[in-house]
C-alpha positions in Angstrom: -12.3 9.1 -49.0 -10.4 10.8 -46.9 -12.9 12.1 -44.6 -14.8 8.7 -44.4 -11.2 7.0 -43.3 -11.1 9.9 -40.7 -14.2 9.3 -39.4 -13.5 5.3 -39.0 -10.6 6.0 -37.3 -12.0 8.7 -35.0 -14.8 6.1 -34.3 -12.2 3.1 -33.5 -10.6 5.5 -31.3 -13.6 6.5 -29.3 -14.8 2.9 -29.0 -11.2 1.6 -27.8 -11.4 4.6 -25.1 -15.1 3.8 -24.2 -14.1 -0.1 -24.0 -11.2 1.0 -21.5 -13.2 3.2 -19.2 -15.6 0.4 -19.1 -13.0 -2.0 -17.9 -13.6 -3.6 -14.1 -11.2 -2.6 -11.6 -10.6 -5.8 -9.4 -8.5 -6.0 -6.5 -6.4 -8.9 -6.0 -5.9 -8.7 -2.0 -3.3 -11.0 -0.2 -1.5 -11.9 2.6 1.6 -14.3 1.8 4.4 -15.5 4.1 6.4 -17.0 1.6 5.1 -16.2 -1.6 2.7 -19.2 -2.1 -0.2 -17.1 -2.0 1.1 -14.5 -3.9 2.1 -17.1 -6.7 -1.6 -17.9 -6.9 -2.2 -14.2 -7.0 -0.5 -13.8 -10.0 -2.1 -16.4 -12.0 -5.7 -15.3 -10.5 -4.8 -11.7 -11.9 -3.7 -13.4 -15.3 -7.0 -15.0 -15.8 -8.7 -11.7 -14.6 -7.0 -9.9 -17.6 -7.2 -12.8 -19.9 -10.2 -11.2 -21.9 -9.3 -7.7 -21.6 -12.2 -6.9 -19.9 -10.9 -6.4 -16.4 -7.9 -4.7 -14.7 -6.6 -6.4 -11.6 -4.3 -4.6 -9.0 -2.3 -7.3 -6.3 -2.0 -5.7 -3.2 -0.7 -6.7 0.7 -3.0 -6.5 3.4 0.6 -5.5 5.4 4.1 -5.0 4.1 6.6 -7.9 3.9 10.5 -7.8 4.1 10.2 -11.2 1.6 12.3 -10.3 -1.0 9.6 -11.5 -3.2 7.0 -9.3 -2.0 8.7 -6.2 -0.3 8.0 -4.0 -3.4 4.1 -5.0 -3.8 1.6 -2.2 -2.7 0.1 -2.3 0.6 -3.7 -1.6 0.5 -6.0 0.5 2.7 -9.2 -0.4 4.3 -10.8 2.8 2.6 -9.7 2.1 -0.9 -11.7 -1.3 -0.8 -15.0 0.6 -2.0 -13.1 1.7 -5.1 -13.2 -1.5 -6.8 -15.8 -3.4 -9.0 -14.7 -6.9 -7.3 -12.0 -8.0 -4.7 -10.4 -11.3 -4.9 -8.8 -12.2 -1.5 -6.1 -14.7 -1.0 -4.5 -16.0 2.2 -2.4 -18.7 3.6 -4.4 -21.1 5.9 -3.6 -21.0 9.5 -5.0 -24.2 11.5 -7.8 -24.3 9.3 -8.7 -20.7 9.4 -7.8 -17.4 7.6 -4.3 -16.2 8.4 -3.7 -13.7 11.0 -2.4 -11.1 8.6 -6.0 -11.3 6.6 -8.0 -11.5 9.8 -6.3 -8.2 11.3 -6.9 -6.3 8.0 -10.8 -7.3 7.9 -11.2 -6.8 11.7 -10.6 -2.8 10.5 -13.2 -2.9 7.7 -16.1 -2.6 10.6 -17.2 0.9 9.4 -17.4 -0.4 6.0 -19.7 -3.0 7.5 -21.8 -0.5 9.1 -22.4 1.7 6.2 -22.9 -1.2 4.1 -20.5 -0.2 1.5 -19.3 -3.8 0.3 -22.8 -4.9 -0.2 -23.3 -6.4 -3.7 -19.5 -6.2 -4.3 -18.2 -9.4 -5.8 -15.8 -11.6 -4.1 -14.0 -14.7 -4.7 -11.3 -16.5 -2.5 -8.2 -18.8 -2.7 -5.5 -20.0 -0.2 -2.3 -21.5 0.1 -2.2 -24.5 2.4 0.4 -26.5 4.3 -0.6 -30.2 4.3 -3.8 -29.5 3.1 -5.7 -30.4 6.1 -8.1 -27.6 7.3 -8.3 -25.8 3.7 -12.2 -26.4 3.0 -12.5 -25.2 6.9 -10.4 -22.3 6.0 -12.1 -21.3 2.9 -15.4 -21.8 4.4 -14.6 -19.2 7.3 -13.6 -17.0 4.5 -16.7 -17.0 3.0 -18.4 -16.4 6.3 -16.5 -13.1 6.9 -17.3 -11.7 3.3 -20.9 -12.8 3.6 -21.6 -10.6 6.4 -20.5 -7.7 4.2 -23.2 -8.9 2.1 -20.6 -9.5 -0.7 -21.7 -11.6 -3.8 -19.6 -14.7 -3.1 -18.5 -16.2 -6.5 -17.3 -20.0 -6.3 -14.6 -21.7 -8.4 -17.3 -24.6 -9.3 -16.1 -27.6 -10.9 -13.5 -26.5 -13.6 -10.2 -27.1 -15.0 -9.8 -31.0 -13.5 -8.3 -32.5 -16.6 -5.5 -30.5 -16.3 -4.9 -31.9 -12.6 -2.0 -34.5 -12.1 -4.1 -37.1 -10.3 -0.5 -38.9 -9.2 -0.4 -36.3 -6.3 -2.5 -34.3 -4.2 -4.0 -30.9 -5.4 -5.8 -28.0 -4.2 -8.6 -28.5 -5.8 -11.9 -27.0 -4.2 -15.0 -25.4 -5.4 -15.0 -22.7 -2.8 -11.9 -21.5 -4.4 -8.4 -22.9 -5.7 -5.6 -23.8 -3.0 -1.9 -24.7 -3.3 -0.6 -27.4 -0.8 2.9 -25.6 -0.7 4.7 -27.8 1.9 4.4 -30.9 -0.2 8.3 -32.2 -0.6 9.7 -32.5 -4.2 6.8 -30.9 -6.0 6.9 -27.6 -7.4 4.1 -25.2 -5.7 1.8 -24.2 -7.1 1.6 -27.2 -9.7 0.9 -26.7 -13.2 -2.8 -27.8 -12.5 -3.2 -25.5 -9.5 -2.1 -22.5 -11.5 -4.4 -23.3 -14.5 -7.2 -23.6 -12.0 -6.4 -20.2 -10.7 -6.2 -18.5 -13.6 -9.7 -20.0 -14.7 -11.1 -18.6 -11.2 -9.9 -15.3 -12.1 -11.0 -15.9 -15.6 -14.7 -16.6 -14.3 -14.7 -14.1 -11.3 -13.9 -11.2 -14.4 -16.9 -12.4 -16.2 -19.4 -12.2 -12.9 -17.9 -8.9 -12.0 -18.4 -7.1 -15.4 -22.0 -8.4 -15.4 -22.7 -7.0 -12.3 -20.5 -4.1 -12.5 -23.3 -0.9 -12.1 -25.7 -3.1 -10.0 -24.5 -2.3 -6.5 -25.1 0.9 -5.2 -22.3 3.5 -6.2 -19.6 4.3 -3.8 -17.4 7.0 -3.4 -14.2 5.9 -4.5 -10.5 6.8 -3.2 -9.2 4.2 -5.8 -7.2 6.7 -7.5 -5.5 8.3 -4.5 -4.4 5.1 -3.1 -2.5 4.7 -6.2 -0.5 7.2 -5.5 3.3 6.0 -5.5 5.5 8.1 -3.5 8.9 7.0 -4.9 7.3 8.7 -8.1 6.5 11.5 -6.6 9.7 12.1 -5.1 11.3 11.3 -8.5 9.1 14.0 -10.2 9.6 16.4 -7.5 13.6 15.7 -7.7 13.4 15.0 -4.0 16.4 12.4 -2.8 15.9 11.0 0.5 19.0 10.7 2.2 20.3 7.7 4.2 19.2 7.1 7.7 21.4 9.0 10.1 22.8 6.7 12.6 21.9 7.7 16.2 25.2 9.5 18.2 23.9 7.9 21.3 21.7 5.2 23.0 18.9 5.8 21.4 16.9 4.9 18.2 16.0 6.9 14.9 12.5 6.6 15.6 9.9 5.1 18.0 6.5 3.9 17.1 3.6 3.8 20.0 0.7 2.6 18.5 -0.2 4.2 15.3 2.3 7.3 16.0 6.1 7.4 15.0 8.0 10.1 16.6 11.3 11.4 14.9 13.7 13.8 16.2 16.4 15.3 13.4 19.3 17.7 13.0 21.1 19.1 9.9 23.3 15.9 9.3 24.7 15.8 5.6 27.0 13.1 4.6 28.3 12.4 8.2 28.5 16.2 8.8 26.5 19.1 10.1 25.4 21.1 7.3 25.9 25.1 8.0 26.6 24.6 11.7 26.5 27.5 13.9 24.3 30.4 15.2 22.1 32.5 13.1 23.3 35.9 12.6 26.7 34.9 13.7 28.3 31.7 12.0 25.2 31.4 9.3 22.9 33.5 7.7 18.7 32.9 7.6 19.1 31.5 3.7 21.5 29.0 5.3 19.7 28.2 8.1 17.0 27.2 5.3 18.9 25.2 3.6 20.2 23.4 7.0 16.1 23.1 7.6 15.5 21.2 4.4 18.3 18.8 4.9 17.0 18.0 8.4 13.2 17.3 7.4 14.8 15.1 4.5 16.5 13.2 7.4 13.1 13.0 8.9 11.4 11.7 6.1 14.3 9.1 5.8 13.8 7.8 8.9 10.0 7.8 8.2 10.5 5.8 5.5 12.3 3.3 7.4 9.8 3.1 9.9 7.0 2.6 7.3 9.1 -0.7 5.8 9.6 2.2 2.4 6.0 2.4 2.0 5.0 6.2 2.5 1.5 5.2 1.3 1.1 4.2 5.3 1.4 7.7 6.3 -2.0 9.1 7.3 -1.2 12.4 8.6 1.6 14.5 9.8 0.4 15.7 13.3 2.9 17.9 14.6 6.4 19.3 13.4 8.5 21.6 15.7 11.4 23.4 14.8 14.1 24.3 17.0 16.9 27.1 15.8 20.2 28.1 17.3 19.7 31.9 17.3 20.3 35.0 19.5 17.8 36.2 21.9 16.4 38.8 20.0 15.6 36.9 16.8 11.8 36.7 16.4 11.4 35.1 12.6 11.8 31.5 13.5 8.3 30.7 11.5 9.8 32.0 8.5 12.7 29.5 8.8 10.4 26.4 9.7 8.3 27.0 6.5 10.5 25.2 4.4 9.9 22.2 6.8 6.2 22.4 6.6 6.2 23.3 2.6 8.2 20.1 1.7 6.0 17.9 3.8 3.0 19.4 2.2 4.5 19.1 -1.2 5.0 15.3 -1.0 1.7 14.3 1.1 -0.7 16.9 0.2 -3.7 17.4 3.0 -2.2 14.4 4.8 1.0 16.6 5.5 -0.7 19.7 6.9 0.0 19.6 10.6 0.3 21.5 13.9 3.6 23.4 14.2 5.8 24.7 16.8 8.8 26.7 16.6 11.2 28.3 19.0 14.8 29.6 19.7 17.7 28.0 21.3 21.1 29.4 22.8 22.5 26.3 21.5 21.6 22.9 19.9 23.8 19.7 20.3 26.5 19.0 17.5 26.5 23.0 16.8 23.8 22.3 14.3 21.6 25.4 13.4 18.4 23.6 13.6 16.5 20.8 14.9 13.0 19.2 13.9 11.2 16.7 16.0 8.0 15.0 14.1 4.9 13.3 14.8 3.2 11.2 12.2 0.4 8.8 12.5 0.8 5.8 10.0 -1.2 2.6 9.4 
């Protein structure tokens, strides 16, 4: 009897594991200005997961300082091929897709060239202002996705029994919308939320049915789900507050996709292990100062990418300048501390070109200064 029970439990656990592995992975990709599209996205995601056949991931096309949105992860173009289906959400801009969503989709040219999204199911939803132009905007969305050869899943005519006929509603067969600017009416309305949930539920069914039918693509889903806040926490790495400039300059400057940063060994408002190597401080103290300096660099970088280190594509160059005597030659060993810390956090993206040199003096008597260049999204 015990053997039978054990076999039954083992079989049940195995079936549960297989079911979990077979769940569709669906990205809910949005651009949201004031949170209206995000509210719809949450209902779409609720519908997607309602029958336990799919897992949803809500992500932004660009970072936002809106308190409702700032903690949401930002998607990258490369990760789109790692999902079984994608639900796209955007505000309506003058009868078209929003600028933020349009800019993101304009970066998918390489995916189009490689036919990477062909056969992947897609659905759309939008947050409108007055409601005028919503059908044009939805159609524009569909046209863009059709060029990729995606399987377009409409909302059809569903959920109308839940709509309040006394007020305008964002109902459309092409995808749910919400008229966010209607006064004295909570948006999305109860009816619009219901429509969005039904759309997500229907989309999950179609995605599951089509799962595995489009050509397999290399997935980078796992890589792009890295939460760098968790990475820092696991490694007991605490980023300091961004040091305030001591003159007429900025902590960083961004030019195109490159971020330029210079920092010294400032900690808690004072220079850490100040002085010249071999006179005032020893090698171990300079190595400790180098770590402090690199943490300052990373803190500034974190500010430059809006608190989302996942937007860092590559550490391009690190330059270490050390306050040393003329006959000192082991600068590289000192700089290894900064290089190792960068690779520890970013992995392959942290590997960089490097220069190290000595100086007769460094501003504010710091034992080290680090200049850094990062490529970001």
